[in-house]
N, C-alpha and C positions, 0 to 999 in steps of 0.2 A: 508529318512534323519539320523542321526545321534539318536542316544539310549537318551543324557541328554537333559532336557531342557533346560536349556543353551545354548548343540553347538545345539540342533533345531533352535531353534531363531536365531544363527546367521548366520547361514547357507540359512534361509530362509530371514538376511535381504542384506544379500551378495548377493541376484540374485538383486538389485540392481545396485552392482556395477558393475557384470557383463555382462551384460544389456543394458548398464547408452546410449549406441550407436546405442544399434538397442530396442527404449526403447517399440517400438509397440511390441514389441513379452509380454514383461514383465504383462498387466494383462492378458487376455486370458491362460498367467502359470503361477499365483497365485491369480487366481478368485477360486478354488476348496480352497486351503491353507486358503485363506483370511474367508474361510465359519468352519475351524480347529474347533473342540471340545475339541485341546489346546488352548491354551491365547494368547501362548506365542507367537505359529508358527502365531493366526494371527497381531501381534503385530508386527512380524518378517515382513509379508507379508503388513503391512500396510506403515513402512520405509521399503521398499526396492521401492514401488509406488511412493513417495515421493523422495526419493533421483534420482532413475534414471528421470524421470517424472518430473523435479521441472521448472520450471515454466512455462512449458505446455499444459495451465487447453487449448489450445484456439484446441485444437491437438485433433482428434479424439480419440487417445490412454489417451491426457487427460482427458480426460469427460470421458470415461469410469472407470477411474480411479477415480476419485468424488464420482461418484456412486457409486464406495464397498465403500469408507473412507468413505462421507455423511451412510451406514447403517452401518459402526464401528462406526459413532460417539455418539450414542446408547446403545452402549456392556454393559454388564452386567456386565464388570469388567474395574473396572480404568484403568491401565493403557494402559491397549485397546486403550477406549476413547483418552486417552492425547496421543500414536502414532498416532491416527489416525485424533488426530487435530489440530498436530502439522506439519504430511503429505498434509495436505488435505492446508495450508498455505502452503509449498515449491511449489504444483506444482499451484496454484492462486498467487506465488509471478509475480508481475510486473505488474494485473491484470488490467486495468483501471474501473471504477465507472461503465459504460455502462456492462461489465462484467455479465452472468444474473447471475452465482453461488455466485460473491463476495458480492452483501445482505446480503444475507441469511444466510453466511458467517460468516460476521461482526454481524450479529443478533445475531448468536448461540454465539461466543463466550463471545460476550456481558453482556447476557444473562446467561453465566456459570460466570463470573465474579460478576455479580449481586445475586446468590444466597446467602443466610443466610450458609444452610450447606455441600453447593460441598464436596468432595472426594479429596483432601489434593493434586494426582494425579492430577486430574483431571483438577485444576482447573490451575495447573504450563502451565501446555499446550492450559487450554484455553491464559494464560498468553505469553506464545512462540512463540505462531503460531502467537498473536499481534503482537508480536515484528519481527516476518519474512515477514508478510504480507509488514509492512514498514521499508523491513531493508534497511538499507542503506541510506534512506531519500527516497525510492523506486530509488534511481539509483545504484541497484547492483542485481546481479539473479548468488544461487548456479549451477557452473560448472567446471566441471569435467577435460572441455576440452580445449586447450587453441584455439583460432582462427584460431592458423590453421591447428586444427586436432589432435594435442598432445595431447595425454594426460599429466596432470598435475598431479604431484606426492604429491606437496601437499594441493591441495587441496584432491587427496585420500586419504594421511594419515588425514586430519583435520575433512572429515566424519565418513573415523572407530573412531579415535580416540573420538568425534562424541557420535555417538553411543554405549560407554562405558559409560554415566552422570549412563545409567543404573547401574550401580556400584559404580559410582564417580560422583556428581551433577557440580564443576567444568571443570565438561570436555564439558557442555556444549557451553564454550567459542570456545575451536576450530575447529567449524564451523562456523565462520570465518575469515578461512583458504581455505576455497573454494568459499567464494564467488568474483563475476569478471563484474567492473565496467561494466555498457552500457551505452557505450557516444561513440560522433564520434569528436574526436578532431585534425582540421585541423589545419599543422603549415608550418612555412617558412622553409627555410638555415640555418634562423636564432633562430630554435627552439620558437618560437614565433607564435603567435594566431590573426593571418587578420581577419578584422571583415567582410572586403567583399566580404570572403567566405561562400557561403550558399550550399546546398541541397534542392530537391525536396521529397517530398514526396507524393505518389500518394492514399493515401486513407484519410480523415473525420480527423481536428484535433482531435476531442472528442474521438475513438477510440484508443490511447493509451495517453493519456493527462492522466495528472499529479490528482488525487483525491483531493475532493476540500478538503480547510480547515472545521478542525471540529466547528463546535460556538457552543454556548456554552449557555446551554439553560435557558431565563429568567424563574426566579422567578416568578410565579402568587401571583395576591396581593388577599390576602383573602377579602370576601365585607362581611363588616358588617351588622349583622341580624338584622331586626328594627326590633322596637318594638310592639307586637300585638293590636289592637284599636278595641275598643267596638263598634258595631255595628250605635249604637245611634249615639257617637262623629263623627264618618265614614260619619252618612247621614246628621250631624249633618253643616259639614265640603263642603261637597260636594250643598246645600244647599246656604253655604254662598259665595262659588270662583263662583258657578252660577248669581249669583245673581249681582256681582262686576266684572263677564265680560261682561255681558250684559250691564248694567251701562257704561264702558268702551268704548264698539262699539259703542252709541251712541253722548257718547261726537268726538270719530274722525272721523264718517260720517256728524256731523258740520261744524267740522273742515277743510274737506279735500277739494282738492281743485281743479280747471284742471289740471294741472300740474307734476299728482303724475305717472301718467300713462309713462310720458315722461320721469320721474330720472327715475322709476323702469327700464324703454328699455336703457338708457346714465349705470345705477348702471351695468348688463348685460353683456355689450358689456365689461367694466373694467372687470369685471370679466373673461372672457375669456381672454384678453389679458396678464390677470395675469397669468391663467392656464399654466403651463409647455407642450412645446407639448411632446406628449410618444411617445421612437423611437423605432418602427417597426426593430425586428427582420426580418433579411432575411433567408435564408437557407442557412445552413452549405458549405462553398465549398468540392468542391471534391477531394481538391492538397494545400499544404500548401509549404512552404518555412521552413527550420532549419538552426536557425541561425549557429554560431562556437563560444563555441561548447554550443553542444543539447544532451538528450539523445535516444539515439535508441536503444531498444528492442531488442533484436536477434529474436522474431518475426516477427520486424518492420525493419529485414533490406531490408528483399524482397522488400516492398514496396519503399525504397530511392533509387533516381540515381544521378550522379554527372549532372553538368549543366557543356559539354568542354568547352563550347564558354564563361565561366566565365573568366575572370583576371585571376583567381587562377584553376590549376589542379591538380586532382595526377598523380603524377608520375607515376604511374601504373595505368593505366586507369581501371585494372581486378580485383583493391582493392573494398576488402570492403565495407562499408558504414559504419564502428565499431569499433569502438579502435579509435587510431595513426595514421596517417596520413596524410605523408609526400606530401605535395604543391609544386608547381610547378607555377612561376613567370614570367605571359604569357609577360609584359611590366614595367621590371626590376627599368625602369630609372624614372620611378613616385613614387609620394611617399605615405609611405603605412601606410599605418591605422591599428595600431595594438594595439594587448595587449599584454602586457609581460607578461609572467613567473616568476614565482615570487620563485625562487629557496630557497631548505633549504638551511638552515646554519649548523655551527658547531659545534656554541658560545652555551655555557652552557647554561641554564635554571635556572632561578632563584632560580622559581616556584617549582623549580627539588627534587625532597624528595630526602635523604641521603643513601648511600647503606650500609644493615647492617653493624654489624659489621662478622667478622668472628669464627666461629665454630662450633666443635668438635660433630658428632653424631655419633650413635653402638647402633644397635639395641639391645643392653648387655644398654646403655646405656638407651634407651627406657623402657626396662624390669624393672629395679631399679625404673624408677621413678613413675611407674603404681605400683609394689607392695610397693611405701612411699607410 
């Protein structure tokens, strides 16, 4: 490794770029580096795992990476904890709530955010981790290559610039350049989305379902504390209540008639009719249909297939069930039920801010301003 601390950190981080196509080789490679005495090397190992294994928590390498990162969540150095939290969120991107590691990690970052005196860097890592888990409304994932397998230069540059937020925080926004939408969109010859086009997913709906909406906690009403009563007062009230109860029973027994039992039976029947029938939940189906358009995560692609007997079928039968798929209409003479794609216009937006006025700048001007 390089000699200076920044060079060591960068060298370990770059392992994530080098091995993102062979991500299963990365965890054993950085296992010892993640336990280094140098915190900068540990930080670089954490980022490398997050970059190479983004969205691959369900794989064996992803599980190993999560185990390594979880041990760094309580590191003694704050920026190492920050890197571990961010990388854990990258690995867990687009995982459903039923995934075992999601709930403990969400509770972990929520606990850090609720702490009164956490480290600033650790808290920032928890905030970024929370945002990365729900990036793009759970409709995007970090990907350094295209669906065809080619390296995306813009994504690589975006992650490389994002990794430099160590020196300048605004570079954190560069991570958005590496996000790729995870959707299946079928288009006809007019670039419109036919509603009759569907795909089949051979797995349970809950395996790749969206997370549930966050429910607001109801405020618990404070109960009023009862006034303490003396023992003599309580005994007197109990005797009076018992006497009143006995008198009431005697009056009710005298007024009771033979039709009381029939009225009670009729009342019970009416009560049963008013009660709504409870819906019984059946077993979860083993497969379900995807409408057009639908979210299809990279891990979900292996379960999705096209029905070649439906009206709309892909022009290329071997095309992957992800991204934009051009469809062929088997019955073009029949009317189509489509959703038109809204094309963005070049019209100016009235709410858009005006461009700043031209200005001149030079290092000499900056030095003169700071000295003044």
